[in-house]
C-alpha positions in Angstrom: 0.0 0.1 -0.1 1.3 3.3 -1.0 1.9 6.6 1.6 -0.6 8.4 -0.4 -3.5 5.4 -0.2 -2.2 5.0 3.5 -3.1 8.7 4.3 -6.4 8.8 2.2 -7.6 5.7 4.1 -6.5 6.8 7.1 -8.6 10.3 6.8 -11.5 8.2 5.5 -11.1 6.1 8.7 -11.2 9.0 10.9 -13.9 10.8 9.0 -16.3 8.2 9.5 -15.4 7.9 13.1 -16.2 11.8 13.5 -19.9 11.0 11.8 -20.8 8.0 13.8 -19.9 10.0 17.2 -21.5 13.2 16.7 -24.7 10.4 15.5 -24.9 8.9 18.6 -24.1 12.2 20.7 -27.6 13.9 18.5 -29.7 10.4 18.8 -29.0 10.0 22.7 -29.4 13.9 22.9 -32.7 13.8 20.9 -34.0 11.4 22.3 -33.7 12.9 26.1 -35.6 16.2 24.3 -37.9 14.6 22.8 -38.9 12.6 26.3 -38.5 16.1 28.1 -40.8 17.6 25.3 -43.1 15.1 25.4 -43.4 15.2 29.4 -43.7 18.8 29.0 -40.9 19.7 31.7 -40.9 23.2 32.9 -38.0 22.8 35.6 -35.7 25.9 34.7 -32.3 25.2 35.7 -32.9 21.7 34.4 -33.9 23.2 30.5 -31.0 25.3 31.3 -28.2 22.8 31.7 -29.5 20.1 29.2 -29.4 23.5 26.4 -26.4 25.0 27.4 -23.9 23.4 30.1 -24.9 19.3 28.3 -23.8 20.6 24.8 -21.1 22.8 26.2 -19.4 19.5 27.9 -20.8 17.5 24.8 -18.4 19.8 22.6 -14.9 19.5 25.2 -15.5 15.9 25.0 -15.1 16.0 21.0 -12.1 18.0 21.7 -10.7 15.3 24.2 -11.0 13.0 21.9 -8.0 13.2 19.6 -6.1 12.7 22.7 -7.1 9.5 23.4 -3.9 7.6 21.1 -1.6 9.8 24.2 -3.5 8.4 27.5 -6.0 6.0 26.3 -7.9 4.7 29.9 -7.5 8.4 31.4 -9.3 10.5 28.4 -12.2 7.5 28.6 -12.4 7.8 32.2 -12.9 11.0 31.8 -15.4 10.9 28.8 -17.6 8.5 30.4 -17.6 10.6 33.8 -18.7 13.4 31.3 -21.4 11.6 29.8 -23.1 10.7 33.2 -24.3 14.7 33.2 -24.1 15.4 29.4 -26.6 13.4 26.7 -23.9 14.8 24.1 -20.9 13.3 25.8 -22.2 9.8 24.4 -20.3 10.1 21.2 -17.0 10.7 22.4 -17.3 8.3 25.4 -18.8 5.3 23.2 -16.0 6.1 20.9 -13.1 5.8 23.8 -14.3 3.0 24.7 -14.3 1.0 21.9 -11.0 2.8 21.0 -9.7 0.7 24.3 -11.7 -2.2 22.9 -9.9 -1.9 19.8 -6.3 -2.1 21.3 -7.6 -5.2 23.0 -7.0 -3.2 26.9 -8.6 -6.0 29.1 -7.7 -3.9 32.1 -8.8 -0.4 31.1 -11.9 -2.2 29.7 -12.5 -3.1 34.1 -12.6 0.0 34.5 -14.1 2.1 31.3 -17.3 -0.6 31.0 -19.0 0.0 34.0 -18.4 3.8 34.6 -20.3 3.8 31.2 -22.9 1.8 32.6 -23.3 4.0 35.5 -23.6 6.9 33.2 -26.6 5.9 31.1 -27.9 5.5 34.8 -27.3 8.8 35.9 -28.7 10.2 32.2 -31.7 8.6 33.0 -32.1 9.6 36.5 -30.7 13.5 35.7 -33.4 14.0 33.1 -36.8 13.9 33.9 -39.0 11.5 31.1 -42.3 10.8 30.4 -41.6 6.5 31.7 -39.1 6.3 34.4 -37.3 2.5 34.3 -36.4 0.9 37.0 -32.6 0.6 37.3 -32.0 -2.9 36.9 -33.5 -2.6 33.5 -31.6 0.4 33.0 -28.4 -1.4 34.2 -29.6 -4.2 32.0 -29.4 -2.2 28.7 -26.2 -0.5 29.3 -24.6 -3.8 29.6 -26.0 -4.7 26.2 -24.7 -1.4 24.6 -21.8 -1.9 26.3 -21.0 -5.5 25.2 -22.1 -4.6 21.9 -19.6 -1.6 21.4 -16.3 -3.9 23.0 -17.5 -6.8 20.5 -17.4 -3.7 17.5 -14.2 -2.5 19.0 -12.3 -5.7 19.6 -13.2 -7.4 16.2 -12.1 -4.6 14.2 -9.0 -4.1 16.4 -8.4 -7.6 15.5 -9.0 -6.5 11.3 -6.5 -4.0 11.8 -4.0 -6.4 13.5 -4.4 -8.7 10.9 -4.4 -6.4 8.0 -0.9 -4.8 9.5 0.7 -8.2 9.7 -0.5 -9.3 5.9 1.3 -5.6 5.0 4.3 -6.7 7.0 4.6 -10.1 5.8 4.6 -8.6 2.2 7.2 -5.9 3.2 9.3 -8.8 4.6 8.3 -11.1 1.6 9.7 -8.4 -1.0 13.1 -7.5 0.7 13.4 -11.6 1.0 12.8 -11.0 -3.0 15.2 -8.1 -3.3 18.1 -10.1 -1.6 17.4 -13.0 -3.4 17.8 -11.5 -6.7 20.6 -9.6 -5.3 22.3 -13.0 -4.1 21.5 -14.6 -7.6 22.3 -11.3 -9.4 26.0 -11.2 -7.6 26.1 -15.4 -8.4 25.7 -14.8 -12.1 28.4 -12.0 -11.9 31.0 -14.9 -10.1 30.2 -17.2 -12.9 30.7 -14.7 -15.9 34.1 -13.6 -14.1 35.3 -17.0 -14.0 34.1 -18.0 -17.2 36.2 -14.8 -18.4 39.4 -15.7 -16.2 39.2 -19.3 -17.7 39.1 -18.6 -20.5 41.4 -15.7 -21.4 44.0 -16.4 -18.6 44.8 -18.9 -21.2 44.7 -16.8 -24.4 46.6 -13.8 -22.9 49.1 -16.4 -20.8 50.4 -17.7 -24.6 50.6 -13.6 -26.2 52.7 -12.6 -22.7 54.9 -16.0 -22.6 55.7 -15.4 -26.7 56.1 -11.8 -26.2 58.6 -12.4 -23.4 60.2 -14.7 -25.9 60.5 -11.8 -28.5 62.1 -9.3 -25.8 64.9 -11.4 -23.7 65.9 -13.8 -26.7 67.9 -11.7 -28.9 69.5 -15.1 -30.9 66.4 -15.8 -32.6 66.3 -16.2 -36.2 64.2 -13.7 -38.7 61.9 -17.2 -39.5 61.5 -17.7 -35.6 61.0 -13.8 -34.6 57.9 -14.0 -37.7 56.8 -17.5 -36.2 56.4 -16.3 -32.4 54.9 -13.0 -34.0 52.0 -15.3 -36.0 51.6 -17.4 -32.6 50.9 -13.9 -30.9 48.4 -12.4 -32.8 46.6 -15.7 -33.4 46.4 -15.8 -29.6 44.7 -12.4 -29.8 42.1 -12.8 -32.2 41.5 -16.1 -30.1 41.5 -14.0 -27.3 39.1 -11.3 -28.8 36.9 -14.1 -30.2 36.7 -16.2 -26.5 35.7 -12.7 -25.1 33.1 -12.5 -27.7 31.9 -15.9 -26.5 32.2 -15.5 -22.8 30.0 -11.5 -23.0 27.3 -14.2 -25.5 26.0 -14.7 -21.8 24.6 -11.5 -21.3 23.0 -11.9 -24.0 19.4 -10.6 -24.4 17.3 -13.8 -23.1 14.7 -12.7 -25.6 16.9 -11.8 -28.5 16.0 -14.3 -31.4 18.1 -17.2 -32.6 20.9 -16.7 -34.2 21.2 -13.0 -33.0 24.0 -12.7 -31.1 26.8 -15.6 -29.4 26.2 -18.5 -27.3 28.0 -19.2 -24.1 31.1 -21.8 -24.9 30.3 -25.3 -24.1 33.7 -27.4 -23.7 33.0 -31.1 -23.3 35.3 -33.7 -22.6 36.9 -34.2 -25.9 38.0 -30.9 -26.2 40.8 -31.6 -24.0 42.5 -33.2 -26.5 42.1 -30.7 -29.0 43.6 -28.3 -26.2 46.5 -30.4 -25.4 47.1 -30.7 -29.6 46.9 -26.7 -29.2 49.8 -26.4 -26.2 51.7 -28.7 -28.2 51.3 -26.6 -31.2 52.3 -24.0 -29.3 55.8 -25.7 -27.9 54.3 -26.9 -24.7 55.8 -30.5 -23.7 52.6 -31.8 -22.6 51.0 -35.2 -22.9 47.6 -36.8 -22.3 46.3 -40.2 -21.0 42.9 -40.8 -21.2 41.2 -43.7 -19.2 37.7 -43.4 -19.3 34.3 -45.9 -19.0 31.6 -44.5 -20.4 30.5 -41.8 -22.5 31.3 -38.3 -19.7 28.3 -36.2 -19.6 28.7 -32.8 -20.8 28.4 -30.7 -17.6 31.2 -33.2 -16.1 33.3 -33.1 -19.3 33.0 -29.1 -19.1 34.2 -28.9 -15.7 37.1 -31.6 -16.7 38.1 -28.9 -19.1 38.0 -26.1 -17.0 40.7 -27.6 -14.6 42.7 -28.8 -17.6 42.7 -25.6 -19.1 43.5 -23.7 -15.5 46.2 -26.2 -14.7 48.1 -26.1 -18.0 47.9 -22.0 -18.1 49.9 -21.9 -14.6 52.1 -24.5 -15.9 53.1 -22.0 -18.3 53.1 -19.8 -16.3 55.0 -20.6 -12.9 56.9 -23.5 -15.2 57.7 -23.2 -18.4 59.5 -25.3 -20.2 58.7 -28.7 -18.1 57.1 -31.5 -19.1 53.2 -31.7 -18.3 51.2 -34.9 -18.1 47.3 -34.5 -17.7 45.5 -37.8 -16.9 42.2 -38.8 -17.3 40.4 -41.9 -15.6 37.4 -42.6 -14.2 33.9 -44.5 -14.7 30.2 -43.8 -13.9 30.4 -45.7 -10.9 33.9 -44.3 -9.2 33.5 -40.9 -10.6 36.0 -38.6 -13.0 39.7 -38.0 -11.8 41.5 -35.5 -13.3 45.5 -34.8 -12.8 47.8 -32.6 -14.4 51.2 -33.4 -13.0 54.1 -30.9 -14.4 57.6 -31.8 -13.4 60.3 -29.8 -11.2 61.0 -26.2 -12.6 65.1 -26.9 -13.6 66.2 -23.2 -14.2 64.1 -19.5 -14.3 65.7 -17.9 -17.2 62.6 -16.0 -18.2 60.6 -13.6 -15.8 57.3 -15.1 -14.3 54.1 -14.3 -15.2 52.0 -12.0 -13.2 49.7 -14.2 -11.0 45.6 -13.6 -10.5 45.8 -15.3 -7.3 41.9 -16.6 -9.1 42.7 -19.8 -11.3 42.9 -21.6 -8.2 40.0 -20.1 -6.3 38.1 -20.4 -9.3 38.5 -23.9 -9.8 38.1 -24.6 -6.2 34.4 -23.5 -6.1 33.8 -25.3 -9.4 34.7 -28.4 -7.9 32.9 -28.3 -5.0 29.6 -27.1 -7.2 30.2 -30.3 -8.7 30.0 -31.9 -5.6 34.0 -32.9 -6.3 37.2 -32.4 -4.0 40.4 -30.8 -5.6 44.0 -30.9 -4.6 46.9 -28.8 -5.5 50.3 -28.5 -3.9 53.7 -29.4 -4.8 54.8 -33.8 -5.3 57.3 -35.6 -4.0 59.2 -35.1 -7.2 59.5 -30.8 -6.7 57.2 -30.5 -9.6 53.0 -29.5 -9.0 50.2 -31.2 -9.0 46.4 -30.5 -9.7 44.5 -33.2 -8.7 40.5 -33.2 -9.0 37.9 -35.9 -8.3 33.9 -34.9 -9.7 31.1 -37.7 -9.0 30.1 -38.9 -12.5 26.8 -38.2 -11.9 25.9 -34.5 -10.7 
């Protein structure tokens, strides 16, 4: 509910309450006036009090009504005492008692309700009429009226509490929905960042390696320099193409098919192509596969990213060493991916900068697949990255 609607609802609710209080006071005051007229009352002081003091006290009672929020019990007691001698105060007194009932203030009602019954008895005895009812009848009628007022006020308060509870629940649900949307957006940004790192780090490290070779190898022939420059150019173009493909995940999902690039989806068979590409770029890497069954695409994609990141790290931190890639597994045993590089013999080239995010991304990717990742130096002084992933996610 908007603030404007709430204000309009509040004004409308207050107006009908004022109108109802005025109507109650007018009916009670008018009924007594008719009874006095039919009884031909000629008592001057009583008539003067009824037409002057009664109305003045009634007007003051209406002025006290807004104070019921700060002092609900005090105002209710004062107004019901006033209604004992002022028929025109009956409306505000009834309103105050109903307000206590709407707030479910039982202790205050135990004080105010008897006063309301006494007020009705006082009015009956103060103003002479045609037929005077016995006290027990007045008390019984007063209890009936007070009971009706309290019941209506209590029901209205319960309804108001229910609406406030539903409104609070709606606000809470909206906040939780916003939190879930923000969480989903953060997860999507993390996934896209991981995908960009996995794809681009591989290409950029190739470019950096060959560019570094050109900068410190002064003994290269013209043909070798041309080959290195060609490799740099090819991998730069591939990096741009991969960047375009990765950014395809941000494409409008409502766009028609074929209107833009799709997210790259490598599978287990692409690992052999990746190894061949690394071999063509001068890396000493070999692949051994022992797989029993068809590897699911999701599992193959995870394995591809593990091998890709491990080869990128080997090229960065252990250039020139031999690397072995091993894929073993079955549907019952799961898939084991192992990438091991030998110990670094010399460090003639300056190491490439480390982003520090690759292995963290692999940890998250493998954990999301329900697997385990281990990486670190091995007994021979080399480095190993080993991941186990359940065959069926």
